[in-house]
C-alpha positions in Angstrom: 0.1 0.3 -0.2 1.5 3.6 -0.9 0.7 6.4 1.3 0.4 9.9 0.1 1.3 12.0 2.8 4.3 14.2 2.4 7.3 14.5 4.9 7.6 18.0 6.8 10.2 18.9 8.8 12.5 16.1 8.4 10.3 13.5 9.7 10.6 9.7 9.4 7.0 9.5 7.7 6.3 6.1 6.3 5.8 6.0 2.7 4.3 2.7 2.7 4.5 -1.0 2.9 4.4 -4.2 1.4 4.8 -7.7 2.8 8.2 -7.7 2.2 9.3 -4.1 2.9 8.6 -0.9 4.5 9.5 2.7 2.8 10.7 5.3 5.7 11.2 8.8 4.0 13.8 7.6 1.3 14.7 4.7 2.8 13.5 1.0 1.9 13.8 -1.4 4.6 13.4 -5.5 4.4 13.9 -6.5 8.0 12.6 -5.8 11.3 13.0 -2.3 12.4 12.9 0.5 15.3 11.7 3.9 13.7 11.3 7.7 15.3 10.2 10.7 13.8 14.4 11.4 13.4 15.6 7.9 14.0 15.6 4.8 11.8 17.4 1.7 13.5 17.8 -1.2 11.0 20.5 -3.6 12.7 17.2 -4.4 15.8 17.9 -7.9 16.7 14.2 -9.4 16.7 13.8 -10.5 12.9 10.1 -11.8 13.6 7.4 -10.5 16.3 7.8 -14.1 17.9 11.5 -13.5 18.8 10.8 -10.3 20.5 12.0 -10.7 23.9 11.7 -7.6 27.0 15.5 -7.5 26.6 15.1 -6.3 22.7 12.5 -3.5 24.3 15.5 -1.8 26.1 16.2 -0.4 22.4 12.6 1.4 22.3 13.4 2.4 25.9 16.3 4.0 25.0 14.6 6.2 22.6 12.3 7.8 25.5 9.2 7.6 24.1 5.4 8.4 25.6 4.2 5.4 23.2 5.4 2.6 21.6 3.7 0.9 18.7 4.1 -2.6 17.8 3.9 -3.4 13.9 3.0 -7.4 14.4 3.6 -8.4 10.7 0.7 -9.1 8.4 -1.9 -10.3 11.4 -2.1 -8.4 14.8 -0.6 -10.6 17.8 -0.1 -9.2 21.4 3.2 -9.3 23.3 3.7 -11.2 26.2 2.8 -10.0 29.7 6.8 -9.7 30.4 7.1 -7.1 27.6 4.1 -5.3 28.5 4.8 -5.5 31.9 8.1 -3.5 31.4 6.6 -1.1 29.5 3.8 -0.1 31.9 6.4 -0.2 34.9 8.1 2.9 32.8 5.0 4.5 32.3 5.2 4.4 28.4 2.1 3.1 26.3 1.9 0.3 24.2 0.0 -0.5 21.2 0.2 -3.7 19.2 -1.6 -3.9 15.7 -1.1 -5.2 12.0 1.6 -3.8 10.1 -0.1 -1.4 8.0 -2.2 0.1 10.7 0.8 0.7 12.9 2.6 2.7 10.1 -1.0 4.6 9.7 -0.8 5.2 13.6 2.3 6.2 13.2 2.6 8.8 10.7 -0.4 10.3 12.7 1.4 10.4 15.9 4.6 11.6 14.1 2.5 14.7 12.2 0.8 14.9 15.9 4.3 15.7 17.2 4.2 12.8 20.0 7.3 11.2 21.1 6.3 7.7 19.6 8.2 4.6 19.0 7.7 2.3 16.6 9.4 -1.2 16.4 8.6 -2.9 13.0 7.9 -6.2 12.0 7.2 -7.3 8.2 6.9 -11.2 9.5 
């Protein structure tokens, strides 16, 4: 799916996604990644949502978000209780949704100036 939003102020808006890639600004990313309004991390260790652990979430929390979005791939899945407890204990909101929904939600929140971090999984 292609989005038509125009990036403003140098933000990392998600331009589109397919089953094999996410287009963030001018970058085409074919692996799991972390994205904020101004940061793109493509060497994040979990390559699928099933591999995600609380230890992997430290990279998300290091970016000091108010909200973490998890794009769980082609279907919505929910993180284990340990991950939910970790984020709640740090006062960080958590939403898990299908990849496309996470991409759209990320763009809206970035454009609202929110401190959102998205962990995006293709699988």
